[in-house]
TORDOFI-308123 format. One record per residue: residue number from 1; residue in one letter; x, y, z of N, C-alpha, C, CB in turn. Coordinates in Angstrom, 3 decimals, padded with zeros to 6 digits. Glycine has a CB too. Example, Ala and Ser with C-alpha at 12.3 -4.5 7.8 and 13.67 -1.06 7.14 Angstrom:
BEGIN
<atom seq="1" type="A" n_x="013.190" n_y="-005.690" n_z="007.800" ca_x="012.300" ca_y="-004.500" ca_z="007.800" c_x="013.200" c_y="-003.300" c_z="007.800" cb_x="011.308" cb_y="-004.473" cb_z="009.046"/>
<atom seq="2" type="S" n_x="012.850" n_y="-002.250" n_z="007.080" ca_x="013.670" ca_y="-001.060" ca_z="007.140" c_x="012.900" c_y="000.030" c_z="007.870" cb_x="014.084" cb_y="-000.598" cb_z="005.725"/>
This chain:
BEGIN
<atom seq="1" type="X" n_x="-010.717" n_y="075.030" n_z="-011.348" ca_x="-009.891" ca_y="075.456" ca_z="-012.395" c_x="-010.656" c_y="075.592" c_z="-013.701" cb_x="-008.767" cb_y="074.529" cb_z="-012.538"/>
<atom seq="2" type="X" n_x="-010.576" n_y="076.874" n_z="-014.191" ca_x="-011.171" ca_y="076.816" ca_z="-015.578" c_x="-010.710" c_y="075.905" c_z="-016.595" cb_x="-011.056" cb_y="078.000" cb_z="-016.147"/>
<atom seq="3" type="X" n_x="-011.592" n_y="075.591" n_z="-017.434" ca_x="-011.314" ca_y="074.781" ca_z="-018.656" c_x="-011.781" c_y="075.359" c_z="-019.866" cb_x="-011.886" cb_y="073.479" cb_z="-018.569"/>
<atom seq="4" type="X" n_x="-011.288" n_y="075.618" n_z="-020.958" ca_x="-011.590" ca_y="076.243" ca_z="-022.166" c_x="-012.833" c_y="075.731" c_z="-022.693" cb_x="-010.537" cb_y="076.093" cb_z="-023.110"/>
<atom seq="5" type="X" n_x="-013.819" n_y="076.454" n_z="-022.713" ca_x="-015.062" ca_y="075.902" ca_z="-023.455" c_x="-015.978" c_y="075.142" c_z="-022.636" cb_x="-014.680" cb_y="075.009" cb_z="-024.575"/>
<atom seq="6" type="X" n_x="-015.633" n_y="075.035" n_z="-021.359" ca_x="-016.545" ca_y="074.201" ca_z="-020.265" c_x="-016.767" c_y="075.035" c_z="-019.168" cb_x="-015.879" cb_y="072.834" cb_z="-019.687"/>
<atom seq="7" type="X" n_x="-015.958" n_y="075.779" n_z="-018.673" ca_x="-016.254" ca_y="076.594" ca_z="-017.326" c_x="-015.297" c_y="075.907" c_z="-016.100" cb_x="-018.059" cb_y="076.465" cb_z="-016.889"/>
<atom seq="8" type="X" n_x="-015.778" n_y="076.309" n_z="-014.800" ca_x="-014.907" ca_y="075.755" ca_z="-013.838" c_x="-015.097" c_y="074.324" c_z="-013.698" cb_x="-015.067" cb_y="076.391" cb_z="-012.580"/>
<atom seq="9" type="X" n_x="-014.037" n_y="073.711" n_z="-013.087" ca_x="-014.103" ca_y="072.095" ca_z="-013.021" c_x="-013.035" c_y="071.987" c_z="-011.796" cb_x="-013.569" cb_y="071.149" cb_z="-014.656"/>
<atom seq="10" type="X" n_x="-013.173" n_y="070.584" n_z="-011.410" ca_x="-012.260" ca_y="069.905" ca_z="-010.249" c_x="-011.102" c_y="069.300" c_z="-010.992" cb_x="-013.071" cb_y="068.668" cb_z="-009.326"/>
<atom seq="11" type="X" n_x="-009.856" n_y="069.104" n_z="-010.240" ca_x="-008.930" ca_y="068.450" ca_z="-010.783" c_x="-008.248" c_y="067.641" c_z="-009.733" cb_x="-008.117" cb_y="069.298" cb_z="-011.482"/>
<atom seq="12" type="X" n_x="-007.850" n_y="066.457" n_z="-009.772" ca_x="-007.150" ca_y="065.607" ca_z="-009.027" c_x="-006.054" c_y="065.229" c_z="-009.313" cb_x="-007.652" cb_y="064.736" cb_z="-008.837"/>
<atom seq="13" type="X" n_x="-004.746" n_y="065.363" n_z="-008.661" ca_x="-003.434" ca_y="064.899" ca_z="-009.093" c_x="-003.169" c_y="063.751" c_z="-008.198" cb_x="-002.300" cb_y="066.007" cb_z="-009.017"/>
<atom seq="14" type="X" n_x="-002.268" n_y="062.630" n_z="-008.867" ca_x="-001.605" ca_y="061.524" ca_z="-008.185" c_x="-000.437" c_y="061.728" c_z="-008.483" cb_x="-001.970" cb_y="060.206" cb_z="-008.467"/>
<atom seq="15" type="X" n_x="000.397" n_y="061.708" n_z="-007.428" ca_x="001.897" ca_y="061.576" ca_z="-007.606" c_x="002.415" c_y="062.487" c_z="-006.735" cb_x="002.441" cb_y="061.824" cb_z="-009.014"/>
<atom seq="16" type="X" n_x="003.668" n_y="063.154" n_z="-007.052" ca_x="004.584" ca_y="063.859" ca_z="-006.135" c_x="005.207" c_y="064.965" c_z="-007.159" cb_x="005.778" cb_y="062.781" cb_z="-005.395"/>
<atom seq="17" type="X" n_x="006.074" n_y="065.949" n_z="-006.625" ca_x="006.576" ca_y="066.844" ca_z="-007.507" c_x="007.640" c_y="066.324" c_z="-008.520" cb_x="007.081" cb_y="067.885" cb_z="-006.753"/>
<atom seq="18" type="X" n_x="008.295" n_y="065.304" n_z="-007.883" ca_x="009.355" ca_y="064.395" ca_z="-008.964" c_x="008.567" c_y="063.825" c_z="-009.839" cb_x="010.279" cb_y="063.149" cb_z="-008.335"/>
<atom seq="19" type="X" n_x="007.523" n_y="063.256" n_z="-009.947" ca_x="006.622" ca_y="062.282" ca_z="-010.886" c_x="005.175" c_y="062.232" c_z="-010.740" cb_x="007.003" cb_y="060.888" cb_z="-010.704"/>
<atom seq="20" type="X" n_x="004.529" n_y="063.085" n_z="-011.441" ca_x="003.074" ca_y="063.158" ca_z="-011.750" c_x="002.470" c_y="061.694" c_z="-012.313" cb_x="002.861" cb_y="064.359" cb_z="-012.887"/>
<atom seq="21" type="X" n_x="001.833" n_y="061.031" n_z="-011.590" ca_x="001.341" ca_y="059.764" ca_z="-012.261" c_x="000.095" c_y="059.841" c_z="-013.051" cb_x="001.122" cb_y="058.742" cb_z="-011.272"/>
<atom seq="22" type="X" n_x="-000.953" n_y="060.608" n_z="-012.503" ca_x="-002.120" ca_y="060.813" ca_z="-013.273" c_x="-002.838" c_y="062.147" c_z="-012.698" cb_x="-003.061" cb_y="059.495" cb_z="-013.200"/>
<atom seq="23" type="X" n_x="-003.803" n_y="062.511" n_z="-013.491" ca_x="-004.522" ca_y="063.740" ca_z="-013.229" c_x="-006.149" c_y="063.450" c_z="-013.790" cb_x="-003.693" cb_y="065.079" cb_z="-014.064"/>
<atom seq="24" type="X" n_x="-007.095" n_y="063.708" n_z="-013.097" ca_x="-008.397" ca_y="063.490" ca_z="-013.330" c_x="-009.141" c_y="064.739" c_z="-013.247" cb_x="-008.893" cb_y="062.527" cb_z="-012.465"/>
<atom seq="25" type="X" n_x="-009.809" n_y="065.046" n_z="-014.334" ca_x="-010.789" ca_y="066.255" ca_z="-014.185" c_x="-012.080" c_y="065.770" c_z="-014.318" cb_x="-010.597" cb_y="067.393" cb_z="-015.217"/>
<atom seq="26" type="X" n_x="-012.949" n_y="066.313" n_z="-013.350" ca_x="-014.325" ca_y="066.151" ca_z="-013.109" c_x="-015.073" c_y="067.112" c_z="-013.697" cb_x="-014.622" cb_y="066.116" cb_z="-011.813"/>
<atom seq="27" type="X" n_x="-015.476" n_y="066.770" n_z="-014.913" ca_x="-016.244" ca_y="067.762" ca_z="-015.935" c_x="-017.586" c_y="068.244" c_z="-015.044" cb_x="-016.756" cb_y="066.868" cb_z="-017.556"/>
<atom seq="28" type="X" n_x="-017.769" n_y="069.540" n_z="-015.263" ca_x="-018.862" ca_y="070.221" ca_z="-014.413" c_x="-020.265" c_y="069.752" c_z="-015.122" cb_x="-018.675" cb_y="072.009" cb_z="-014.402"/>
<atom seq="29" type="X" n_x="-020.242" n_y="069.290" n_z="-016.398" ca_x="-021.535" ca_y="068.934" ca_z="-017.013" c_x="-021.376" c_y="067.820" c_z="-018.059" cb_x="-022.174" cb_y="070.179" cb_z="-017.669"/>
<atom seq="30" type="X" n_x="-022.416" n_y="067.136" n_z="-018.714" ca_x="-022.179" ca_y="066.001" ca_z="-019.317" c_x="-021.327" c_y="066.341" c_z="-020.498" cb_x="-023.405" cb_y="065.309" cb_z="-019.632"/>
<atom seq="31" type="X" n_x="-020.437" n_y="065.260" n_z="-020.840" ca_x="-019.510" ca_y="065.409" ca_z="-021.942" c_x="-020.330" c_y="064.821" c_z="-023.148" cb_x="-018.057" cb_y="064.634" cb_z="-021.669"/>
<atom seq="32" type="X" n_x="-020.293" n_y="065.583" n_z="-024.062" ca_x="-020.941" ca_y="065.061" ca_z="-025.673" c_x="-020.013" c_y="064.391" c_z="-026.267" cb_x="-021.363" cb_y="066.221" cb_z="-026.803"/>
<atom seq="33" type="X" n_x="-019.675" n_y="063.108" n_z="-026.572" ca_x="-018.657" ca_y="062.406" ca_z="-027.022" c_x="-018.341" c_y="062.862" c_z="-028.574" cb_x="-019.004" cb_y="060.923" cb_z="-026.839"/>
<atom seq="34" type="X" n_x="-019.315" n_y="063.302" n_z="-029.182" ca_x="-019.119" ca_y="063.985" ca_z="-030.610" c_x="-018.375" c_y="065.178" c_z="-030.496" cb_x="-020.449" cb_y="064.359" cb_z="-031.324"/>
<atom seq="35" type="X" n_x="-018.373" n_y="066.037" n_z="-029.449" ca_x="-017.573" ca_y="067.114" ca_z="-029.526" c_x="-016.249" c_y="067.009" c_z="-028.827" cb_x="-018.268" cb_y="068.166" cb_z="-029.068"/>
<atom seq="36" type="X" n_x="-015.844" n_y="066.040" n_z="-028.593" ca_x="-014.485" ca_y="065.762" ca_z="-027.585" c_x="-013.252" c_y="066.353" c_z="-028.332" cb_x="-014.153" cb_y="063.969" cb_z="-027.275"/>
<atom seq="37" type="X" n_x="-013.170" n_y="065.761" n_z="-029.970" ca_x="-011.991" ca_y="066.240" ca_z="-030.392" c_x="-011.731" c_y="068.047" c_z="-030.253" cb_x="-011.945" cb_y="065.695" cb_z="-031.876"/>
<atom seq="38" type="X" n_x="-013.087" n_y="068.663" n_z="-030.655" ca_x="-013.063" ca_y="070.308" ca_z="-030.495" c_x="-012.571" c_y="070.504" c_z="-029.021" cb_x="-014.711" cb_y="071.111" cb_z="-030.733"/>
<atom seq="39" type="X" n_x="-013.340" n_y="070.052" n_z="-028.083" ca_x="-012.827" ca_y="070.320" ca_z="-026.564" c_x="-011.577" c_y="070.311" c_z="-026.323" cb_x="-013.257" cb_y="069.442" cb_z="-025.633"/>
<atom seq="40" type="X" n_x="-011.019" n_y="069.060" n_z="-026.772" ca_x="-009.418" ca_y="068.756" ca_z="-026.448" c_x="-008.760" c_y="069.711" c_z="-027.098" cb_x="-008.800" cb_y="067.336" cb_z="-026.921"/>
<atom seq="41" type="X" n_x="-008.938" n_y="069.929" n_z="-028.322" ca_x="-008.192" ca_y="070.985" ca_z="-029.233" c_x="-007.989" c_y="072.287" c_z="-028.528" cb_x="-009.003" cb_y="071.295" cb_z="-030.572"/>
<atom seq="42" type="X" n_x="-009.078" n_y="072.593" n_z="-027.884" ca_x="-009.064" ca_y="074.060" ca_z="-027.026" c_x="-008.109" c_y="074.008" c_z="-025.986" cb_x="-010.486" cb_y="074.452" cb_z="-026.284"/>
<atom seq="43" type="X" n_x="-007.879" n_y="072.617" n_z="-025.424" ca_x="-007.050" ca_y="072.838" ca_z="-024.125" c_x="-005.514" c_y="072.766" c_z="-024.598" cb_x="-007.403" cb_y="071.612" cb_z="-022.900"/>
<atom seq="44" type="X" n_x="-005.117" n_y="072.377" n_z="-025.650" ca_x="-003.817" ca_y="072.113" ca_z="-026.106" c_x="-003.396" c_y="073.332" c_z="-027.035" cb_x="-003.772" cb_y="070.713" cb_z="-026.851"/>
<atom seq="45" type="X" n_x="-002.039" n_y="073.355" n_z="-027.401" ca_x="-001.674" ca_y="074.175" ca_z="-028.186" c_x="-001.760" c_y="073.836" c_z="-029.765" cb_x="-000.512" cb_y="074.448" cb_z="-027.747"/>
<atom seq="46" type="X" n_x="-001.836" n_y="074.721" n_z="-030.467" ca_x="-002.429" ca_y="074.491" ca_z="-031.939" c_x="-001.280" c_y="073.366" c_z="-032.770" cb_x="-002.533" cb_y="076.240" cb_z="-032.868"/>
<atom seq="47" type="X" n_x="-000.191" n_y="073.421" n_z="-032.262" ca_x="000.612" ca_y="072.184" ca_z="-032.916" c_x="000.452" c_y="070.822" c_z="-032.286" cb_x="002.128" cb_y="072.452" cb_z="-032.874"/>
<atom seq="48" type="X" n_x="-000.140" n_y="070.915" n_z="-031.528" ca_x="-000.226" ca_y="069.407" ca_z="-030.630" c_x="-001.129" c_y="068.412" c_z="-031.598" cb_x="-001.157" cb_y="069.610" cb_z="-028.852"/>
<atom seq="49" type="X" n_x="-000.553" n_y="067.270" n_z="-031.576" ca_x="-001.149" ca_y="066.044" ca_z="-032.348" c_x="-002.017" c_y="065.237" c_z="-031.400" cb_x="000.020" cb_y="065.064" cb_z="-032.958"/>
<atom seq="50" type="X" n_x="-003.464" n_y="065.577" n_z="-031.697" ca_x="-004.514" ca_y="064.668" ca_z="-030.982" c_x="-005.119" c_y="063.533" c_z="-031.938" cb_x="-005.764" cb_y="065.603" cb_z="-030.432"/>
<atom seq="51" type="X" n_x="-005.280" n_y="062.473" n_z="-031.453" ca_x="-005.632" ca_y="061.465" ca_z="-032.315" c_x="-006.488" c_y="060.415" c_z="-031.142" cb_x="-004.152" cb_y="060.791" cb_z="-033.151"/>
<atom seq="52" type="X" n_x="-007.588" n_y="059.793" n_z="-031.697" ca_x="-008.418" ca_y="058.633" ca_z="-031.150" c_x="-007.788" c_y="057.563" c_z="-031.273" cb_x="-009.655" cb_y="058.411" cb_z="-031.717"/>
<atom seq="53" type="X" n_x="-007.344" n_y="056.712" n_z="-029.974" ca_x="-006.825" ca_y="055.425" ca_z="-030.327" c_x="-007.561" c_y="054.283" c_z="-029.840" cb_x="-005.532" cb_y="055.308" cb_z="-029.893"/>
<atom seq="54" type="X" n_x="-008.827" n_y="054.814" n_z="-029.263" ca_x="-010.064" ca_y="053.777" ca_z="-028.907" c_x="-011.156" c_y="054.243" c_z="-028.818" cb_x="-010.026" cb_y="053.098" cb_z="-027.758"/>
<atom seq="55" type="X" n_x="-011.995" n_y="053.791" n_z="-029.710" ca_x="-013.573" ca_y="054.259" ca_z="-029.717" c_x="-014.258" c_y="053.660" c_z="-028.156" cb_x="-014.523" cb_y="053.411" cb_z="-031.302"/>
<atom seq="56" type="X" n_x="-015.721" n_y="053.491" n_z="-028.539" ca_x="-016.452" ca_y="053.181" ca_z="-027.532" c_x="-016.362" c_y="051.716" c_z="-027.442" cb_x="-017.759" cb_y="053.707" cb_z="-027.651"/>
<atom seq="57" type="X" n_x="-016.558" n_y="051.275" n_z="-025.861" ca_x="-016.540" ca_y="049.620" ca_z="-025.948" c_x="-017.914" c_y="049.167" c_z="-026.444" cb_x="-016.243" cb_y="048.850" cb_z="-024.400"/>
<atom seq="58" type="X" n_x="-017.870" n_y="048.035" n_z="-026.780" ca_x="-019.274" ca_y="047.098" ca_z="-027.224" c_x="-020.299" c_y="047.379" c_z="-026.025" cb_x="-018.935" cb_y="045.166" cb_z="-027.333"/>
<atom seq="59" type="X" n_x="-020.128" n_y="047.249" n_z="-024.925" ca_x="-021.283" ca_y="047.172" ca_z="-023.817" c_x="-021.598" c_y="048.428" c_z="-023.415" cb_x="-020.941" cb_y="046.382" cb_z="-022.546"/>
<atom seq="60" type="X" n_x="-020.976" n_y="049.369" n_z="-023.932" ca_x="-021.497" ca_y="050.760" ca_z="-023.561" c_x="-022.887" c_y="051.181" c_z="-024.252" cb_x="-020.390" cb_y="051.832" cb_z="-023.975"/>
<atom seq="61" type="X" n_x="-023.695" n_y="051.593" n_z="-023.410" ca_x="-025.088" ca_y="051.933" ca_z="-024.186" c_x="-025.372" c_y="053.213" c_z="-023.569" cb_x="-026.427" cb_y="050.805" cb_z="-023.977"/>
<atom seq="62" type="X" n_x="-025.869" n_y="053.563" n_z="-022.290" ca_x="-026.171" ca_y="054.727" ca_z="-021.684" c_x="-024.798" c_y="055.621" c_z="-021.266" cb_x="-027.052" cb_y="054.346" cb_z="-020.477"/>
<atom seq="63" type="X" n_x="-023.705" n_y="054.824" n_z="-021.284" ca_x="-022.649" ca_y="055.436" ca_z="-021.051" c_x="-021.599" c_y="055.405" c_z="-022.263" cb_x="-022.188" cb_y="054.912" cb_z="-019.869"/>
<atom seq="64" type="X" n_x="-020.416" n_y="056.046" n_z="-022.235" ca_x="-019.566" ca_y="056.155" ca_z="-023.357" c_x="-018.097" c_y="056.472" c_z="-022.863" cb_x="-020.116" cb_y="057.251" cb_z="-024.324"/>
<atom seq="65" type="X" n_x="-017.170" n_y="055.936" n_z="-023.690" ca_x="-015.808" ca_y="056.553" ca_z="-023.416" c_x="-014.931" c_y="056.184" c_z="-024.706" cb_x="-015.105" cb_y="055.939" cb_z="-021.954"/>
<atom seq="66" type="X" n_x="-014.013" n_y="057.012" n_z="-024.646" ca_x="-013.119" ca_y="057.272" ca_z="-025.734" c_x="-011.403" c_y="057.348" c_z="-025.069" cb_x="-013.688" cb_y="058.813" cb_z="-026.490"/>
<atom seq="67" type="X" n_x="-010.534" n_y="057.089" n_z="-025.763" ca_x="-009.048" ca_y="057.319" ca_z="-025.464" c_x="-008.460" c_y="057.961" c_z="-026.552" cb_x="-008.265" cb_y="056.059" cb_z="-025.183"/>
<atom seq="68" type="X" n_x="-007.881" n_y="059.145" n_z="-026.181" ca_x="-007.062" ca_y="059.891" ca_z="-027.134" c_x="-005.604" c_y="059.893" c_z="-026.682" cb_x="-007.584" cb_y="061.339" cb_z="-027.288"/>
<atom seq="69" type="X" n_x="-004.626" n_y="060.413" n_z="-027.616" ca_x="-003.344" ca_y="060.493" ca_z="-027.598" c_x="-003.031" c_y="061.775" c_z="-027.738" cb_x="-002.765" cb_y="059.738" cb_z="-028.454"/>
<atom seq="70" type="X" n_x="-002.667" n_y="062.699" n_z="-026.738" ca_x="-002.019" ca_y="063.888" ca_z="-027.251" c_x="-000.449" c_y="064.091" c_z="-027.231" cb_x="-002.575" cb_y="064.930" cb_z="-026.543"/>
<atom seq="71" type="X" n_x="000.203" n_y="064.545" n_z="-028.282" ca_x="001.528" ca_y="064.563" ca_z="-028.481" c_x="002.001" c_y="066.063" c_z="-028.563" cb_x="001.850" cb_y="063.753" cb_z="-029.703"/>
<atom seq="72" type="X" n_x="002.496" n_y="066.662" n_z="-027.808" ca_x="003.208" ca_y="068.110" ca_z="-028.200" c_x="004.585" c_y="067.690" c_z="-028.818" cb_x="003.487" cb_y="069.218" cb_z="-026.752"/>
<atom seq="73" type="X" n_x="005.237" n_y="068.763" n_z="-029.451" ca_x="006.443" ca_y="068.689" ca_z="-030.241" c_x="007.423" c_y="068.474" c_z="-029.260" cb_x="006.740" cb_y="069.903" cb_z="-031.111"/>
<atom seq="74" type="X" n_x="008.129" n_y="067.592" n_z="-029.585" ca_x="009.501" ca_y="067.412" ca_z="-028.665" c_x="009.059" c_y="066.643" c_z="-027.252" cb_x="010.254" cb_y="069.093" cb_z="-028.246"/>
<atom seq="75" type="X" n_x="007.885" n_y="066.161" n_z="-026.899" ca_x="007.447" ca_y="065.663" ca_z="-025.790" c_x="006.765" c_y="064.070" c_z="-026.129" cb_x="006.440" cb_y="066.768" cb_z="-025.186"/>
<atom seq="76" type="X" n_x="006.805" n_y="063.537" n_z="-024.956" ca_x="006.262" ca_y="062.051" ca_z="-024.890" c_x="004.667" c_y="062.295" c_z="-024.981" cb_x="006.746" cb_y="061.166" cb_z="-023.344"/>
<atom seq="77" type="X" n_x="003.870" n_y="061.336" n_z="-025.341" ca_x="002.365" ca_y="061.366" ca_z="-025.488" c_x="001.983" c_y="061.483" c_z="-024.104" cb_x="001.684" cb_y="060.074" cb_z="-026.223"/>
<atom seq="78" type="X" n_x="000.591" n_y="062.075" n_z="-024.055" ca_x="-000.231" ca_y="061.927" ca_z="-022.863" c_x="-001.775" c_y="061.079" c_z="-023.405" cb_x="-000.500" cb_y="063.635" cb_z="-022.166"/>
<atom seq="79" type="X" n_x="-002.026" n_y="060.261" n_z="-022.478" ca_x="-003.088" ca_y="059.644" ca_z="-022.727" c_x="-004.211" c_y="060.054" c_z="-022.180" cb_x="-002.947" cb_y="058.569" cb_z="-022.507"/>
<atom seq="80" type="X" n_x="-005.386" n_y="060.297" n_z="-022.763" ca_x="-006.760" ca_y="060.598" ca_z="-022.142" c_x="-007.664" c_y="059.930" c_z="-022.345" cb_x="-007.258" cb_y="061.621" cb_z="-022.374"/>
<atom seq="81" type="X" n_x="-008.403" n_y="059.655" n_z="-021.253" ca_x="-009.526" ca_y="058.639" ca_z="-021.084" c_x="-010.544" c_y="059.310" c_z="-020.766" cb_x="-009.358" cb_y="057.591" cb_z="-020.118"/>
<atom seq="82" type="X" n_x="-011.426" n_y="059.702" n_z="-021.743" ca_x="-012.713" ca_y="060.452" ca_z="-021.823" c_x="-013.893" c_y="059.539" c_z="-021.424" cb_x="-012.937" cb_y="061.016" cb_z="-023.285"/>
<atom seq="83" type="X" n_x="-014.667" n_y="059.980" n_z="-020.337" ca_x="-015.826" ca_y="058.978" ca_z="-019.805" c_x="-016.974" c_y="059.751" c_z="-019.655" cb_x="-015.537" cb_y="058.246" cb_z="-018.391"/>
<atom seq="84" type="X" n_x="-018.093" n_y="059.451" n_z="-020.272" ca_x="-019.392" ca_y="059.837" ca_z="-019.646" c_x="-020.150" c_y="058.863" c_z="-018.924" cb_x="-020.237" cb_y="060.313" cb_z="-020.589"/>
<atom seq="85" type="X" n_x="-020.387" n_y="058.748" n_z="-017.745" ca_x="-021.423" ca_y="057.709" ca_z="-017.307" c_x="-022.592" c_y="058.110" c_z="-016.895" cb_x="-021.028" cb_y="056.951" cb_z="-016.331"/>
<atom seq="86" type="X" n_x="-023.755" n_y="057.698" n_z="-017.589" ca_x="-025.097" ca_y="058.106" ca_z="-016.932" c_x="-025.431" c_y="057.256" c_z="-015.762" cb_x="-026.284" cb_y="058.012" cb_z="-017.935"/>
<atom seq="87" type="X" n_x="-026.164" n_y="057.942" n_z="-014.770" ca_x="-026.606" ca_y="057.356" ca_z="-013.532" c_x="-028.289" c_y="056.819" c_z="-013.881" cb_x="-026.454" cb_y="058.617" cb_z="-012.204"/>
<atom seq="88" type="X" n_x="-028.569" n_y="055.868" n_z="-013.261" ca_x="-029.825" ca_y="055.185" ca_z="-013.426" c_x="-030.762" c_y="056.129" c_z="-013.017" cb_x="-029.959" cb_y="053.897" cb_z="-012.677"/>
<atom seq="89" type="X" n_x="-030.673" n_y="057.128" n_z="-012.289" ca_x="-031.702" ca_y="057.973" ca_z="-011.714" c_x="-031.647" c_y="059.500" c_z="-012.231" cb_x="-031.550" cb_y="057.918" cb_z="-010.166"/>
<atom seq="90" type="X" n_x="-030.948" n_y="059.535" n_z="-013.564" ca_x="-031.210" ca_y="060.665" ca_z="-014.295" c_x="-029.847" c_y="061.614" c_z="-014.001" cb_x="-032.694" cb_y="061.329" cb_z="-013.827"/>
<atom seq="91" type="X" n_x="-028.970" n_y="061.389" n_z="-013.168" ca_x="-027.557" ca_y="062.215" ca_z="-013.082" c_x="-026.677" c_y="061.415" c_z="-013.893" cb_x="-026.881" cb_y="062.404" cb_z="-011.513"/>
<atom seq="92" type="X" n_x="-025.304" n_y="062.281" n_z="-013.870" ca_x="-024.390" ca_y="061.726" ca_z="-014.908" c_x="-022.901" c_y="062.196" c_z="-014.135" cb_x="-024.711" cb_y="062.469" cb_z="-016.646"/>
<atom seq="93" type="X" n_x="-021.944" n_y="061.330" n_z="-014.697" ca_x="-020.504" ca_y="061.588" ca_z="-014.207" c_x="-019.712" c_y="061.905" c_z="-015.896" cb_x="-019.770" cb_y="059.919" cb_z="-013.161"/>
<atom seq="94" type="X" n_x="-019.202" n_y="062.987" n_z="-015.827" ca_x="-018.214" ca_y="062.959" ca_z="-016.938" c_x="-016.581" c_y="063.342" c_z="-016.329" cb_x="-018.773" cb_y="064.144" cb_z="-018.145"/>
<atom seq="95" type="X" n_x="-015.854" n_y="062.435" n_z="-016.816" ca_x="-014.408" ca_y="062.755" ca_z="-016.298" c_x="-013.423" c_y="062.555" c_z="-017.663" cb_x="-013.925" cb_y="061.597" cb_z="-014.913"/>
<atom seq="96" type="X" n_x="-012.326" n_y="063.284" n_z="-017.282" ca_x="-010.999" ca_y="062.997" ca_z="-018.190" c_x="-009.955" c_y="062.388" c_z="-017.482" cb_x="-010.368" cb_y="064.263" cb_z="-018.793"/>
<atom seq="97" type="X" n_x="-009.446" n_y="061.365" n_z="-017.353" ca_x="-008.441" ca_y="060.902" ca_z="-016.764" c_x="-007.030" c_y="061.045" c_z="-017.811" cb_x="-008.868" cb_y="059.465" cb_z="-016.328"/>
<atom seq="98" type="X" n_x="-005.916" n_y="061.389" n_z="-017.329" ca_x="-004.746" ca_y="061.892" ca_z="-018.001" c_x="-003.600" c_y="060.786" c_z="-017.361" cb_x="-004.457" cb_y="063.661" cb_z="-017.640"/>
<atom seq="99" type="X" n_x="-002.995" n_y="060.045" n_z="-018.151" ca_x="-001.831" ca_y="059.604" ca_z="-017.835" c_x="-000.620" c_y="059.464" c_z="-018.693" cb_x="-002.071" cb_y="058.623" cb_z="-017.408"/>
<atom seq="100" type="X" n_x="000.681" n_y="059.297" n_z="-018.218" ca_x="001.730" ca_y="059.425" ca_z="-019.455" c_x="001.946" c_y="057.945" c_z="-020.253" cb_x="003.336" cb_y="059.966" cb_z="-018.805"/>
<atom seq="101" type="X" n_x="001.003" n_y="056.803" n_z="-019.767" ca_x="000.862" ca_y="055.805" ca_z="-020.666" c_x="-000.486" c_y="055.111" c_z="-020.672" cb_x="001.872" cb_y="054.907" cb_z="-020.447"/>
<atom seq="102" type="X" n_x="-000.818" n_y="054.418" n_z="-021.651" ca_x="-002.170" ca_y="053.860" ca_z="-021.639" c_x="-002.291" c_y="053.005" c_z="-020.517" cb_x="-002.514" cb_y="053.122" cb_z="-022.873"/>
<atom seq="103" type="X" n_x="-003.579" n_y="053.131" n_z="-019.721" ca_x="-003.757" ca_y="052.296" ca_z="-018.601" c_x="-004.509" c_y="050.980" c_z="-018.860" cb_x="-004.435" cb_y="053.051" cb_z="-017.597"/>
<atom seq="104" type="X" n_x="-003.885" n_y="050.120" n_z="-018.313" ca_x="-004.571" ca_y="048.786" ca_z="-018.445" c_x="-006.016" c_y="048.518" c_z="-018.157" cb_x="-003.935" cb_y="047.946" cb_z="-017.658"/>
<atom seq="105" type="X" n_x="-006.359" n_y="049.445" n_z="-017.224" ca_x="-007.755" ca_y="049.486" ca_z="-016.653" c_x="-008.816" c_y="050.098" c_z="-017.605" cb_x="-007.748" cb_y="050.305" cb_z="-015.340"/>
<atom seq="106" type="X" n_x="-007.947" n_y="050.688" n_z="-018.829" ca_x="-008.861" ca_y="051.429" ca_z="-019.798" c_x="-009.563" c_y="050.490" c_z="-020.872" cb_x="-008.006" cb_y="052.532" cb_z="-020.571"/>
<atom seq="107" type="X" n_x="-008.884" n_y="049.262" n_z="-020.867" ca_x="-009.204" ca_y="048.010" ca_z="-021.843" c_x="-010.802" c_y="047.776" c_z="-021.900" cb_x="-008.431" cb_y="046.527" cb_z="-021.245"/>
<atom seq="108" type="X" n_x="-011.493" n_y="047.591" n_z="-023.052" ca_x="-012.861" ca_y="047.085" ca_z="-023.155" c_x="-012.818" c_y="045.856" c_z="-022.601" cb_x="-013.424" cb_y="047.024" cb_z="-024.504"/>
């Protein structure tokens, strides 16, 4: 699936046709946390309200995460857990998890 400003990416959906519980985007390259607001803005309509609701956790050193809330006019919010995890051998994993409510596992 193409993602604006990033390129092709994989997406995993959990749920069924009646109720999507979560979606995870496996980012094809390192997420630069400083550019996340711009990357998110490119994915949503211009009138969407995007706000960061949690910054980095205190123990994050090589890795990093943020939580954003995206709200479209007349819709319930969508929570986005953006995560960059550096591996000890030089690789990394970047993901964006999306859920209709803030997941308790995203707490620092």
